[in-house]
PDB file with one MODEL, atoms N, CA, C and O in Angstrom:
MODEL        1
ATOM      1  N   MET A   1     -19.619  -3.981  21.382  1.00  0.00           N
ATOM      2  CA  MET A   1     -18.696  -5.083  21.357  1.00  0.00           C
ATOM      3  C   MET A   1     -19.443  -6.384  21.086  1.00  0.00           C
ATOM      4  O   MET A   1     -20.575  -6.588  21.526  1.00  0.00           O
ATOM      5  N   ARG A   2     -18.767  -7.247  20.351  1.00  0.00           N
ATOM      6  CA  ARG A   2     -19.320  -8.555  20.067  1.00  0.00           C
ATOM      7  C   ARG A   2     -18.387  -9.610  20.631  1.00  0.00           C
ATOM      8  O   ARG A   2     -17.198  -9.364  20.836  1.00  0.00           O
ATOM      9  N   THR A   3     -18.926 -10.755  20.871  1.00  0.00           N
ATOM     10  CA  THR A   3     -18.095 -11.872  21.327  1.00  0.00           C
ATOM     11  C   THR A   3     -18.324 -13.068  20.408  1.00  0.00           C
ATOM     12  O   THR A   3     -19.430 -13.313  19.925  1.00  0.00           O
ATOM     13  N   HIS A   4     -17.259 -13.786  20.193  1.00  0.00           N
ATOM     14  CA  HIS A   4     -17.320 -15.023  19.415  1.00  0.00           C
ATOM     15  C   HIS A   4     -16.732 -16.134  20.265  1.00  0.00           C
ATOM     16  O   HIS A   4     -15.674 -15.980  20.876  1.00  0.00           O
ATOM     17  N   GLU A   5     -17.423 -17.234  20.290  1.00  0.00           N
ATOM     18  CA  GLU A   5     -16.899 -18.387  21.014  1.00  0.00           C
ATOM     19  C   GLU A   5     -16.451 -19.428  20.008  1.00  0.00           C
ATOM     20  O   GLU A   5     -17.234 -19.910  19.190  1.00  0.00           O
ATOM     21  N   ILE A   6     -15.189 -19.758  20.085  1.00  0.00           N
ATOM     22  CA  ILE A   6     -14.613 -20.769  19.206  1.00  0.00           C
ATOM     23  C   ILE A   6     -13.964 -21.807  20.113  1.00  0.00           C
ATOM     24  O   ILE A   6     -12.978 -21.527  20.795  1.00  0.00           O
ATOM     25  N   GLY A   7     -14.519 -22.982  20.107  1.00  0.00           N
ATOM     26  CA  GLY A   7     -14.022 -24.023  21.003  1.00  0.00           C
ATOM     27  C   GLY A   7     -14.287 -23.625  22.443  1.00  0.00           C
ATOM     28  O   GLY A   7     -15.414 -23.282  22.798  1.00  0.00           O
ATOM     29  N   ASN A   8     -13.267 -23.669  23.263  1.00  0.00           N
ATOM     30  CA  ASN A   8     -13.437 -23.273  24.659  1.00  0.00           C
ATOM     31  C   ASN A   8     -12.910 -21.867  24.919  1.00  0.00           C
ATOM     32  O   ASN A   8     -12.683 -21.496  26.071  1.00  0.00           O
ATOM     33  N   ARG A   9     -12.714 -21.083  23.868  1.00  0.00           N
ATOM     34  CA  ARG A   9     -12.228 -19.706  24.008  1.00  0.00           C
ATOM     35  C   ARG A   9     -13.294 -18.709  23.582  1.00  0.00           C
ATOM     36  O   ARG A   9     -14.083 -18.973  22.674  1.00  0.00           O
ATOM     37  N   THR A  10     -13.308 -17.572  24.242  1.00  0.00           N
ATOM     38  CA  THR A  10     -14.219 -16.491  23.901  1.00  0.00           C
ATOM     39  C   THR A  10     -13.392 -15.297  23.438  1.00  0.00           C
ATOM     40  O   THR A  10     -12.494 -14.850  24.150  1.00  0.00           O
ATOM     41  N   TYR A  11     -13.689 -14.784  22.259  1.00  0.00           N
ATOM     42  CA  TYR A  11     -12.981 -13.647  21.694  1.00  0.00           C
ATOM     43  C   TYR A  11     -13.894 -12.439  21.720  1.00  0.00           C
ATOM     44  O   TYR A  11     -15.055 -12.522  21.321  1.00  0.00           O
ATOM     45  N   ILE A  12     -13.370 -11.311  22.191  1.00  0.00           N
ATOM     46  CA  ILE A  12     -14.120 -10.056  22.231  1.00  0.00           C
ATOM     47  C   ILE A  12     -13.656  -9.214  21.051  1.00  0.00           C
ATOM     48  O   ILE A  12     -12.459  -8.999  20.858  1.00  0.00           O
ATOM     49  N   ILE A  13     -14.612  -8.743  20.271  1.00  0.00           N
ATOM     50  CA  ILE A  13     -14.296  -7.948  19.089  1.00  0.00           C
ATOM     51  C   ILE A  13     -14.870  -6.555  19.283  1.00  0.00           C
ATOM     52  O   ILE A  13     -16.074  -6.386  19.472  1.00  0.00           O
ATOM     53  N   ALA A  14     -13.989  -5.555  19.233  1.00  0.00           N
ATOM     54  CA  ALA A  14     -14.411  -4.168  19.411  1.00  0.00           C
ATOM     55  C   ALA A  14     -15.081  -3.646  18.143  1.00  0.00           C
ATOM     56  O   ALA A  14     -14.760  -4.078  17.036  1.00  0.00           O
ATOM     57  N   ASP A  15     -16.003  -2.723  18.316  1.00  0.00           N
ATOM     58  CA  ASP A  15     -16.673  -2.084  17.189  1.00  0.00           C
ATOM     59  C   ASP A  15     -15.826  -0.907  16.718  1.00  0.00           C
ATOM     60  O   ASP A  15     -16.022   0.225  17.160  1.00  0.00           O
ATOM     61  N   VAL A  16     -14.890  -1.179  15.827  1.00  0.00           N
ATOM     62  CA  VAL A  16     -13.967  -0.166  15.328  1.00  0.00           C
ATOM     63  C   VAL A  16     -14.039  -0.164  13.809  1.00  0.00           C
ATOM     64  O   VAL A  16     -13.979  -1.220  13.181  1.00  0.00           O
ATOM     65  N   ASP A  17     -14.167   1.018  13.219  1.00  0.00           N
ATOM     66  CA  ASP A  17     -14.175   1.127  11.774  1.00  0.00           C
ATOM     67  C   ASP A  17     -12.752   0.976  11.243  1.00  0.00           C
ATOM     68  O   ASP A  17     -11.805   1.423  11.891  1.00  0.00           O
ATOM     69  N   PRO A  18     -12.588   0.362  10.090  1.00  0.00           N
ATOM     70  CA  PRO A  18     -11.257   0.252   9.506  1.00  0.00           C
ATOM     71  C   PRO A  18     -10.736   1.626   9.108  1.00  0.00           C
ATOM     72  O   PRO A  18     -11.517   2.521   8.787  1.00  0.00           O
ATOM     73  N   LEU A  19      -9.416   1.793   9.127  1.00  0.00           N
ATOM     74  CA  LEU A  19      -8.830   3.086   8.816  1.00  0.00           C
ATOM     75  C   LEU A  19      -8.865   3.391   7.325  1.00  0.00           C
ATOM     76  O   LEU A  19      -9.166   4.518   6.932  1.00  0.00           O
ATOM     77  N   ASP A  20      -8.565   2.409   6.499  1.00  0.00           N
ATOM     78  CA  ASP A  20      -8.497   2.636   5.057  1.00  0.00           C
ATOM     79  C   ASP A  20      -9.169   1.460   4.363  1.00  0.00           C
ATOM     80  O   ASP A  20      -8.547   0.424   4.129  1.00  0.00           O
ATOM     81  N   VAL A  21     -10.432   1.630   4.042  1.00  0.00           N
ATOM     82  CA  VAL A  21     -11.218   0.527   3.514  1.00  0.00           C
ATOM     83  C   VAL A  21     -10.769   0.127   2.118  1.00  0.00           C
ATOM     84  O   VAL A  21     -10.696  -1.064   1.818  1.00  0.00           O
ATOM     85  N   ASP A  22     -10.468   1.084   1.265  1.00  0.00           N
ATOM     86  CA  ASP A  22     -10.198   0.767  -0.129  1.00  0.00           C
ATOM     87  C   ASP A  22      -8.716   0.653  -0.476  1.00  0.00           C
ATOM     88  O   ASP A  22      -8.398   0.181  -1.567  1.00  0.00           O
ATOM     89  N   GLY A  23      -7.809   1.054   0.383  1.00  0.00           N
ATOM     90  CA  GLY A  23      -6.383   0.891   0.159  1.00  0.00           C
ATOM     91  C   GLY A  23      -5.738   1.944  -0.707  1.00  0.00           C
ATOM     92  O   GLY A  23      -4.531   1.871  -0.939  1.00  0.00           O
ATOM     93  N   VAL A  24      -6.476   2.914  -1.195  1.00  0.00           N
ATOM     94  CA  VAL A  24      -5.916   3.921  -2.092  1.00  0.00           C
ATOM     95  C   VAL A  24      -4.814   4.713  -1.393  1.00  0.00           C
ATOM     96  O   VAL A  24      -3.728   4.884  -1.947  1.00  0.00           O
ATOM     97  N   ARG A  25      -5.080   5.190  -0.205  1.00  0.00           N
ATOM     98  CA  ARG A  25      -4.096   5.987   0.523  1.00  0.00           C
ATOM     99  C   ARG A  25      -2.864   5.149   0.880  1.00  0.00           C
ATOM    100  O   ARG A  25      -1.736   5.631   0.781  1.00  0.00           O
ATOM    101  N   THR A  26      -3.076   3.920   1.286  1.00  0.00           N
ATOM    102  CA  THR A  26      -1.966   3.051   1.663  1.00  0.00           C
ATOM    103  C   THR A  26      -1.039   2.793   0.479  1.00  0.00           C
ATOM    104  O   THR A  26       0.181   2.867   0.620  1.00  0.00           O
ATOM    105  N   ILE A  27      -1.605   2.495  -0.672  1.00  0.00           N
ATOM    106  CA  ILE A  27      -0.817   2.244  -1.875  1.00  0.00           C
ATOM    107  C   ILE A  27      -0.094   3.514  -2.309  1.00  0.00           C
ATOM    108  O   ILE A  27       1.059   3.447  -2.735  1.00  0.00           O
ATOM    109  N   ALA A  28      -0.747   4.666  -2.209  1.00  0.00           N
ATOM    110  CA  ALA A  28      -0.112   5.926  -2.597  1.00  0.00           C
ATOM    111  C   ALA A  28       1.093   6.235  -1.707  1.00  0.00           C
ATOM    112  O   ALA A  28       2.145   6.636  -2.204  1.00  0.00           O
ATOM    113  N   VAL A  29       0.941   6.050  -0.410  1.00  0.00           N
ATOM    114  CA  VAL A  29       2.060   6.314   0.505  1.00  0.00           C
ATOM    115  C   VAL A  29       3.213   5.357   0.226  1.00  0.00           C
ATOM    116  O   VAL A  29       4.370   5.776   0.204  1.00  0.00           O
ATOM    117  N   GLY A  30       2.914   4.090   0.016  1.00  0.00           N
ATOM    118  CA  GLY A  30       3.961   3.119  -0.289  1.00  0.00           C
ATOM    119  C   GLY A  30       4.687   3.456  -1.578  1.00  0.00           C
ATOM    120  O   GLY A  30       5.909   3.331  -1.654  1.00  0.00           O
ATOM    121  N   SER A  31       3.950   3.880  -2.588  1.00  0.00           N
ATOM    122  CA  SER A  31       4.568   4.252  -3.866  1.00  0.00           C
ATOM    123  C   SER A  31       5.488   5.451  -3.703  1.00  0.00           C
ATOM    124  O   SER A  31       6.587   5.473  -4.258  1.00  0.00           O
ATOM    125  N   VAL A  32       5.052   6.433  -2.954  1.00  0.00           N
ATOM    126  CA  VAL A  32       5.882   7.619  -2.719  1.00  0.00           C
ATOM    127  C   VAL A  32       7.152   7.237  -1.964  1.00  0.00           C
ATOM    128  O   VAL A  32       8.223   7.775  -2.248  1.00  0.00           O
ATOM    129  N   LEU A  33       7.047   6.323  -1.012  1.00  0.00           N
ATOM    130  CA  LEU A  33       8.237   5.900  -0.271  1.00  0.00           C
ATOM    131  C   LEU A  33       9.239   5.182  -1.183  1.00  0.00           C
ATOM    132  O   LEU A  33      10.446   5.375  -1.043  1.00  0.00           O
ATOM    133  N   TRP A  34       8.749   4.359  -2.113  1.00  0.00           N
ATOM    134  CA  TRP A  34       9.649   3.728  -3.076  1.00  0.00           C
ATOM    135  C   TRP A  34      10.327   4.780  -3.954  1.00  0.00           C
ATOM    136  O   TRP A  34      11.514   4.659  -4.257  1.00  0.00           O
ATOM    137  N   LEU A  35       9.585   5.806  -4.363  1.00  0.00           N
ATOM    138  CA  LEU A  35      10.172   6.871  -5.182  1.00  0.00           C
ATOM    139  C   LEU A  35      11.220   7.649  -4.401  1.00  0.00           C
ATOM    140  O   LEU A  35      12.278   7.974  -4.939  1.00  0.00           O
ATOM    141  N   VAL A  36      10.937   7.951  -3.139  1.00  0.00           N
ATOM    142  CA  VAL A  36      11.910   8.654  -2.298  1.00  0.00           C
ATOM    143  C   VAL A  36      13.179   7.817  -2.147  1.00  0.00           C
ATOM    144  O   VAL A  36      14.286   8.353  -2.197  1.00  0.00           O
ATOM    145  N   ALA A  37      13.024   6.516  -1.963  1.00  0.00           N
ATOM    146  CA  ALA A  37      14.197   5.641  -1.854  1.00  0.00           C
ATOM    147  C   ALA A  37      14.993   5.647  -3.156  1.00  0.00           C
ATOM    148  O   ALA A  37      16.223   5.674  -3.123  1.00  0.00           O
ATOM    149  N   PHE A  38      14.313   5.621  -4.299  1.00  0.00           N
ATOM    150  CA  PHE A  38      14.995   5.668  -5.596  1.00  0.00           C
ATOM    151  C   PHE A  38      15.788   6.958  -5.750  1.00  0.00           C
ATOM    152  O   PHE A  38      16.959   6.934  -6.128  1.00  0.00           O
ATOM    153  N   ILE A  39      15.145   8.084  -5.454  1.00  0.00           N
ATOM    154  CA  ILE A  39      15.816   9.380  -5.579  1.00  0.00           C
ATOM    155  C   ILE A  39      16.971   9.482  -4.586  1.00  0.00           C
ATOM    156  O   ILE A  39      18.012  10.060  -4.898  1.00  0.00           O
ATOM    157  N   GLY A  40      16.789   8.921  -3.391  1.00  0.00           N
ATOM    158  CA  GLY A  40      17.848   8.955  -2.392  1.00  0.00           C
ATOM    159  C   GLY A  40      19.053   8.110  -2.773  1.00  0.00           C
ATOM    160  O   GLY A  40      20.161   8.387  -2.315  1.00  0.00           O
ATOM    161  N   LEU A  41      18.867   7.090  -3.596  1.00  0.00           N
ATOM    162  CA  LEU A  41      19.977   6.229  -4.006  1.00  0.00           C
ATOM    163  C   LEU A  41      20.696   6.723  -5.255  1.00  0.00           C
ATOM    164  O   LEU A  41      21.811   6.280  -5.528  1.00  0.00           O
ATOM    165  N   ILE A  42      20.096   7.618  -6.011  1.00  0.00           N
ATOM    166  CA  ILE A  42      20.723   8.099  -7.250  1.00  0.00           C
ATOM    167  C   ILE A  42      22.121   8.683  -7.009  1.00  0.00           C
ATOM    168  O   ILE A  42      23.027   8.378  -7.784  1.00  0.00           O
ATOM    169  N   PRO A  43      22.343   9.508  -5.975  1.00  0.00           N
ATOM    170  CA  PRO A  43      23.699  10.040  -5.780  1.00  0.00           C
ATOM    171  C   PRO A  43      24.748   8.958  -5.484  1.00  0.00           C
ATOM    172  O   PRO A  43      25.945   9.204  -5.633  1.00  0.00           O
ATOM    173  N   PHE A  44      24.318   7.791  -5.076  1.00  0.00           N
ATOM    174  CA  PHE A  44      25.239   6.713  -4.734  1.00  0.00           C
ATOM    175  C   PHE A  44      25.359   5.670  -5.839  1.00  0.00           C
ATOM    176  O   PHE A  44      25.785   4.542  -5.589  1.00  0.00           O
ATOM    177  N   TYR A  45      24.985   6.045  -7.059  1.00  0.00           N
ATOM    178  CA  TYR A  45      24.988   5.083  -8.161  1.00  0.00           C
ATOM    179  C   TYR A  45      26.375   4.485  -8.380  1.00  0.00           C
ATOM    180  O   TYR A  45      26.503   3.275  -8.569  1.00  0.00           O
ATOM    181  N   GLY A  46      27.400   5.308  -8.356  1.00  0.00           N
ATOM    182  CA  GLY A  46      28.766   4.815  -8.563  1.00  0.00           C
ATOM    183  C   GLY A  46      29.171   3.799  -7.511  1.00  0.00           C
ATOM    184  O   GLY A  46      29.753   2.764  -7.836  1.00  0.00           O
ATOM    185  N   ARG A  47      28.868   4.084  -6.265  1.00  0.00           N
ATOM    186  CA  ARG A  47      29.205   3.166  -5.185  1.00  0.00           C
ATOM    187  C   ARG A  47      28.383   1.869  -5.294  1.00  0.00           C
ATOM    188  O   ARG A  47      28.896   0.778  -5.047  1.00  0.00           O
ATOM    189  N   LEU A  48      27.112   2.006  -5.663  1.00  0.00           N
ATOM    190  CA  LEU A  48      26.274   0.821  -5.836  1.00  0.00           C
ATOM    191  C   LEU A  48      26.803  -0.049  -6.979  1.00  0.00           C
ATOM    192  O   LEU A  48      26.814  -1.276  -6.883  1.00  0.00           O
ATOM    193  N   GLU A  49      27.235   0.595  -8.050  1.00  0.00           N
ATOM    194  CA  GLU A  49      27.767  -0.140  -9.199  1.00  0.00           C
ATOM    195  C   GLU A  49      29.067  -0.854  -8.835  1.00  0.00           C
ATOM    196  O   GLU A  49      29.297  -1.986  -9.260  1.00  0.00           O
ATOM    197  N   ALA A  50      29.913  -0.195  -8.051  1.00  0.00           N
ATOM    198  CA  ALA A  50      31.195  -0.784  -7.666  1.00  0.00           C
ATOM    199  C   ALA A  50      31.031  -1.998  -6.754  1.00  0.00           C
ATOM    200  O   ALA A  50      31.877  -2.892  -6.753  1.00  0.00           O
ATOM    201  N   THR A  51      29.966  -2.035  -5.994  1.00  0.00           N
ATOM    202  CA  THR A  51      29.747  -3.147  -5.059  1.00  0.00           C
ATOM    203  C   THR A  51      28.666  -4.114  -5.538  1.00  0.00           C
ATOM    204  O   THR A  51      28.127  -4.889  -4.748  1.00  0.00           O
ATOM    205  N   ASP A  52      28.350  -4.066  -6.828  1.00  0.00           N
ATOM    206  CA  ASP A  52      27.319  -4.935  -7.421  1.00  0.00           C
ATOM    207  C   ASP A  52      25.987  -4.841  -6.696  1.00  0.00           C
ATOM    208  O   ASP A  52      25.325  -5.854  -6.471  1.00  0.00           O
ATOM    209  N   ARG A  53      25.596  -3.636  -6.333  1.00  0.00           N
ATOM    210  CA  ARG A  53      24.302  -3.430  -5.681  1.00  0.00           C
ATOM    211  C   ARG A  53      23.419  -2.454  -6.464  1.00  0.00           C
ATOM    212  O   ARG A  53      22.557  -1.783  -5.897  1.00  0.00           O
ATOM    213  N   GLU A  54      23.649  -2.389  -7.760  1.00  0.00           N
ATOM    214  CA  GLU A  54      22.788  -1.550  -8.606  1.00  0.00           C
ATOM    215  C   GLU A  54      21.333  -1.971  -8.513  1.00  0.00           C
ATOM    216  O   GLU A  54      20.431  -1.152  -8.691  1.00  0.00           O
ATOM    217  N   TRP A  55      21.105  -3.232  -8.238  1.00  0.00           N
ATOM    218  CA  TRP A  55      19.754  -3.764  -8.184  1.00  0.00           C
ATOM    219  C   TRP A  55      18.920  -3.060  -7.123  1.00  0.00           C
ATOM    220  O   TRP A  55      17.693  -3.043  -7.222  1.00  0.00           O
ATOM    221  N   TRP A  56      19.562  -2.473  -6.103  1.00  0.00           N
ATOM    222  CA  TRP A  56      18.820  -1.710  -5.100  1.00  0.00           C
ATOM    223  C   TRP A  56      18.053  -0.574  -5.782  1.00  0.00           C
ATOM    224  O   TRP A  56      16.875  -0.342  -5.513  1.00  0.00           O
ATOM    225  N   LEU A  57      18.757   0.121  -6.667  1.00  0.00           N
ATOM    226  CA  LEU A  57      18.157   1.255  -7.373  1.00  0.00           C
ATOM    227  C   LEU A  57      16.980   0.792  -8.224  1.00  0.00           C
ATOM    228  O   LEU A  57      15.913   1.407  -8.203  1.00  0.00           O
ATOM    229  N   TRP A  58      17.176  -0.291  -8.970  1.00  0.00           N
ATOM    230  CA  TRP A  58      16.133  -0.760  -9.875  1.00  0.00           C
ATOM    231  C   TRP A  58      14.981  -1.412  -9.118  1.00  0.00           C
ATOM    232  O   TRP A  58      13.847  -1.417  -9.597  1.00  0.00           O
ATOM    233  N   THR A  59      15.265  -1.959  -7.945  1.00  0.00           N
ATOM    234  CA  THR A  59      14.187  -2.499  -7.117  1.00  0.00           C
ATOM    235  C   THR A  59      13.271  -1.371  -6.659  1.00  0.00           C
ATOM    236  O   THR A  59      12.048  -1.512  -6.671  1.00  0.00           O
ATOM    237  N   CYS A  60      13.866  -0.251  -6.257  1.00  0.00           N
ATOM    238  CA  CYS A  60      13.056   0.902  -5.839  1.00  0.00           C
ATOM    239  C   CYS A  60      12.207   1.419  -6.996  1.00  0.00           C
ATOM    240  O   CYS A  60      11.037   1.756  -6.814  1.00  0.00           O
ATOM    241  N   LEU A  61      12.802   1.478  -8.182  1.00  0.00           N
ATOM    242  CA  LEU A  61      12.050   1.949  -9.344  1.00  0.00           C
ATOM    243  C   LEU A  61      10.907   0.988  -9.684  1.00  0.00           C
ATOM    244  O   LEU A  61       9.802   1.423 -10.010  1.00  0.00           O
ATOM    245  N   ALA A  62      11.177  -0.321  -9.606  1.00  0.00           N
ATOM    246  CA  ALA A  62      10.122  -1.307  -9.863  1.00  0.00           C
ATOM    247  C   ALA A  62       9.026  -1.218  -8.801  1.00  0.00           C
ATOM    248  O   ALA A  62       7.843  -1.333  -9.123  1.00  0.00           O
ATOM    249  N   GLY A  63       9.407  -1.014  -7.546  1.00  0.00           N
ATOM    250  CA  GLY A  63       8.418  -0.858  -6.479  1.00  0.00           C
ATOM    251  C   GLY A  63       7.518   0.335  -6.725  1.00  0.00           C
ATOM    252  O   GLY A  63       6.308   0.265  -6.511  1.00  0.00           O
ATOM    253  N   PHE A  64       8.111   1.434  -7.175  1.00  0.00           N
ATOM    254  CA  PHE A  64       7.314   2.622  -7.490  1.00  0.00           C
ATOM    255  C   PHE A  64       6.371   2.342  -8.663  1.00  0.00           C
ATOM    256  O   PHE A  64       5.188   2.678  -8.607  1.00  0.00           O
ATOM    257  N   GLY A  65       6.900   1.724  -9.725  1.00  0.00           N
ATOM    258  CA  GLY A  65       6.067   1.440 -10.895  1.00  0.00           C
ATOM    259  C   GLY A  65       4.906   0.513 -10.572  1.00  0.00           C
ATOM    260  O   GLY A  65       3.776   0.756 -10.996  1.00  0.00           O
ATOM    261  N   LEU A  66       5.179  -0.546  -9.825  1.00  0.00           N
ATOM    262  CA  LEU A  66       4.107  -1.463  -9.449  1.00  0.00           C
ATOM    263  C   LEU A  66       3.122  -0.790  -8.494  1.00  0.00           C
ATOM    264  O   LEU A  66       1.924  -1.071  -8.523  1.00  0.00           O
ATOM    265  N   GLY A  67       3.643   0.101  -7.648  1.00  0.00           N
ATOM    266  CA  GLY A  67       2.759   0.846  -6.754  1.00  0.00           C
ATOM    267  C   GLY A  67       1.802   1.749  -7.513  1.00  0.00           C
ATOM    268  O   GLY A  67       0.634   1.877  -7.143  1.00  0.00           O
ATOM    269  N   VAL A  68       2.294   2.372  -8.568  1.00  0.00           N
ATOM    270  CA  VAL A  68       1.422   3.230  -9.385  1.00  0.00           C
ATOM    271  C   VAL A  68       0.330   2.395 -10.053  1.00  0.00           C
ATOM    272  O   VAL A  68      -0.824   2.815 -10.130  1.00  0.00           O
ATOM    273  N   ILE A  69       0.707   1.216 -10.530  1.00  0.00           N
ATOM    274  CA  ILE A  69      -0.297   0.329 -11.138  1.00  0.00           C
ATOM    275  C   ILE A  69      -1.319  -0.094 -10.076  1.00  0.00           C
ATOM    276  O   ILE A  69      -2.523  -0.096 -10.337  1.00  0.00           O
ATOM    277  N   GLY A  70      -0.840  -0.451  -8.884  1.00  0.00           N
ATOM    278  CA  GLY A  70      -1.744  -0.840  -7.802  1.00  0.00           C
ATOM    279  C   GLY A  70      -2.626   0.305  -7.350  1.00  0.00           C
ATOM    280  O   GLY A  70      -3.798   0.099  -7.035  1.00  0.00           O
ATOM    281  N   TRP A  71      -2.076   1.510  -7.313  1.00  0.00           N
ATOM    282  CA  TRP A  71      -2.857   2.692  -6.932  1.00  0.00           C
ATOM    283  C   TRP A  71      -3.997   2.915  -7.925  1.00  0.00           C
ATOM    284  O   TRP A  71      -5.132   3.191  -7.539  1.00  0.00           O
ATOM    285  N   ASP A  72      -3.670   2.789  -9.206  1.00  0.00           N
ATOM    286  CA  ASP A  72      -4.707   2.976 -10.224  1.00  0.00           C
ATOM    287  C   ASP A  72      -5.785   1.899 -10.103  1.00  0.00           C
ATOM    288  O   ASP A  72      -6.974   2.196 -10.227  1.00  0.00           O
ATOM    289  N   PHE A  73      -5.379   0.658  -9.862  1.00  0.00           N
ATOM    290  CA  PHE A  73      -6.339  -0.432  -9.687  1.00  0.00           C
ATOM    291  C   PHE A  73      -7.261  -0.168  -8.494  1.00  0.00           C
ATOM    292  O   PHE A  73      -8.479  -0.304  -8.608  1.00  0.00           O
ATOM    293  N   CYS A  74      -6.681   0.211  -7.351  1.00  0.00           N
ATOM    294  CA  CYS A  74      -7.495   0.465  -6.146  1.00  0.00           C
ATOM    295  C   CYS A  74      -8.409   1.674  -6.336  1.00  0.00           C
ATOM    296  O   CYS A  74      -9.547   1.682  -5.866  1.00  0.00           O
ATOM    297  N   ARG A  75      -7.905   2.685  -7.024  1.00  0.00           N
ATOM    298  CA  ARG A  75      -8.716   3.882  -7.274  1.00  0.00           C
ATOM    299  C   ARG A  75      -9.908   3.547  -8.167  1.00  0.00           C
ATOM    300  O   ARG A  75     -11.025   3.994  -7.907  1.00  0.00           O
ATOM    301  N   ARG A  76      -9.672   2.761  -9.220  1.00  0.00           N
ATOM    302  CA  ARG A  76     -10.775   2.362 -10.102  1.00  0.00           C
ATOM    303  C   ARG A  76     -11.793   1.497  -9.369  1.00  0.00           C
ATOM    304  O   ARG A  76     -12.999   1.649  -9.560  1.00  0.00           O
ATOM    305  N   ARG A  77     -11.296   0.582  -8.524  1.00  0.00           N
ATOM    306  CA  ARG A  77     -12.188  -0.276  -7.751  1.00  0.00           C
ATOM    307  C   ARG A  77     -13.045   0.551  -6.791  1.00  0.00           C
ATOM    308  O   ARG A  77     -14.242   0.305  -6.648  1.00  0.00           O
ATOM    309  N   ARG A  78     -12.417   1.542  -6.129  1.00  0.00           N
ATOM    310  CA  ARG A  78     -13.165   2.410  -5.221  1.00  0.00           C
ATOM    311  C   ARG A  78     -14.221   3.208  -5.974  1.00  0.00           C
ATOM    312  O   ARG A  78     -15.361   3.319  -5.523  1.00  0.00           O
ATOM    313  N   ASN A  79     -13.843   3.759  -7.117  1.00  0.00           N
ATOM    314  CA  ASN A  79     -14.806   4.547  -7.900  1.00  0.00           C
ATOM    315  C   ASN A  79     -15.964   3.692  -8.406  1.00  0.00           C
ATOM    316  O   ASN A  79     -17.103   4.157  -8.432  1.00  0.00           O
ATOM    317  N   ALA A  80     -15.696   2.465  -8.803  1.00  0.00           N
ATOM    318  CA  ALA A  80     -16.774   1.568  -9.250  1.00  0.00           C
ATOM    319  C   ALA A  80     -17.700   1.229  -8.090  1.00  0.00           C
ATOM    320  O   ALA A  80     -18.919   1.173  -8.255  1.00  0.00           O
ATOM    321  N   ARG A  81     -17.115   1.002  -6.915  1.00  0.00           N
ATOM    322  CA  ARG A  81     -17.933   0.693  -5.745  1.00  0.00           C
ATOM    323  C   ARG A  81     -18.777   1.893  -5.348  1.00  0.00           C
ATOM    324  O   ARG A  81     -19.935   1.732  -4.964  1.00  0.00           O
ATOM    325  N   LEU A  82     -18.216   3.090  -5.434  1.00  0.00           N
ATOM    326  CA  LEU A  82     -18.981   4.296  -5.123  1.00  0.00           C
ATOM    327  C   LEU A  82     -20.115   4.506  -6.125  1.00  0.00           C
ATOM    328  O   LEU A  82     -21.201   4.962  -5.766  1.00  0.00           O
ATOM    329  N   ALA A  83     -19.844   4.166  -7.390  1.00  0.00           N
ATOM    330  CA  ALA A  83     -20.878   4.308  -8.414  1.00  0.00           C
ATOM    331  C   ALA A  83     -22.051   3.365  -8.148  1.00  0.00           C
ATOM    332  O   ALA A  83     -23.202   3.692  -8.439  1.00  0.00           O
ATOM    333  N   ARG A  84     -21.744   2.187  -7.590  1.00  0.00           N
ATOM    334  CA  ARG A  84     -22.811   1.258  -7.237  1.00  0.00           C
ATOM    335  C   ARG A  84     -23.505   1.661  -5.945  1.00  0.00           C
ATOM    336  O   ARG A  84     -24.607   1.194  -5.656  1.00  0.00           O
ATOM    337  N   GLY A  85     -22.864   2.523  -5.172  1.00  0.00           N
ATOM    338  CA  GLY A  85     -23.454   3.000  -3.935  1.00  0.00           C
ATOM    339  C   GLY A  85     -23.313   2.045  -2.762  1.00  0.00           C
ATOM    340  O   GLY A  85     -24.105   2.108  -1.822  1.00  0.00           O
ATOM    341  N   THR A  86     -22.322   1.161  -2.794  1.00  0.00           N
ATOM    342  CA  THR A  86     -22.154   0.180  -1.731  1.00  0.00           C
ATOM    343  C   THR A  86     -20.922   0.443  -0.860  1.00  0.00           C
ATOM    344  O   THR A  86     -20.578  -0.374  -0.006  1.00  0.00           O
ATOM    345  N   ALA A  87     -20.266   1.575  -1.077  1.00  0.00           N
ATOM    346  CA  ALA A  87     -19.015   1.827  -0.345  1.00  0.00           C
ATOM    347  C   ALA A  87     -19.226   2.833   0.766  1.00  0.00           C
ATOM    348  O   ALA A  87     -20.234   3.536   0.827  1.00  0.00           O
ATOM    349  N   ALA A  88     -18.255   2.874   1.626  1.00  0.00           N
ATOM    350  CA  ALA A  88     -18.242   3.894   2.696  1.00  0.00           C
ATOM    351  C   ALA A  88     -17.750   5.212   2.083  1.00  0.00           C
ATOM    352  O   ALA A  88     -17.835   5.404   0.870  1.00  0.00           O
ATOM    353  N   GLU A  89     -17.255   6.083   2.890  1.00  0.00           N
ATOM    354  CA  GLU A  89     -16.813   7.391   2.422  1.00  0.00           C
ATOM    355  C   GLU A  89     -15.528   7.267   1.619  1.00  0.00           C
ATOM    356  O   GLU A  89     -14.676   6.439   1.939  1.00  0.00           O
ATOM    357  N   PRO A  90     -15.376   8.095   0.559  1.00  0.00           N
ATOM    358  CA  PRO A  90     -14.119   8.074  -0.204  1.00  0.00           C
ATOM    359  C   PRO A  90     -13.021   8.788   0.562  1.00  0.00           C
ATOM    360  O   PRO A  90     -13.282   9.501   1.531  1.00  0.00           O
ATOM    361  N   ASP A  91     -11.775   8.587   0.108  1.00  0.00           N
ATOM    362  CA  ASP A  91     -10.623   9.269   0.736  1.00  0.00           C
ATOM    363  C   ASP A  91     -10.715  10.764   0.573  1.00  0.00           C
ATOM    364  O   ASP A  91      -9.836  11.490   1.037  1.00  0.00           O
TER     365      ASP A  91
ENDMDL
END
């Protein structure tokens, strides 16, 4: 454990490793959840259209698409860091 003193306060910091250093797993799970939401809304397309909420469907699709782009970015960043030998363990 480490302590930091800032002003008149002392903060104790535990020695804990981060769960997901590179974010690849986090982005992948988020992308899958957006895809599941998109697929779950498809049967309700008619009802969404009738109530002017079609954007829910397209928001889920956009979330999935952006998640895939983010997943690829994080994966490439992790692989480059591993190639340099400065990263922790891969997923």
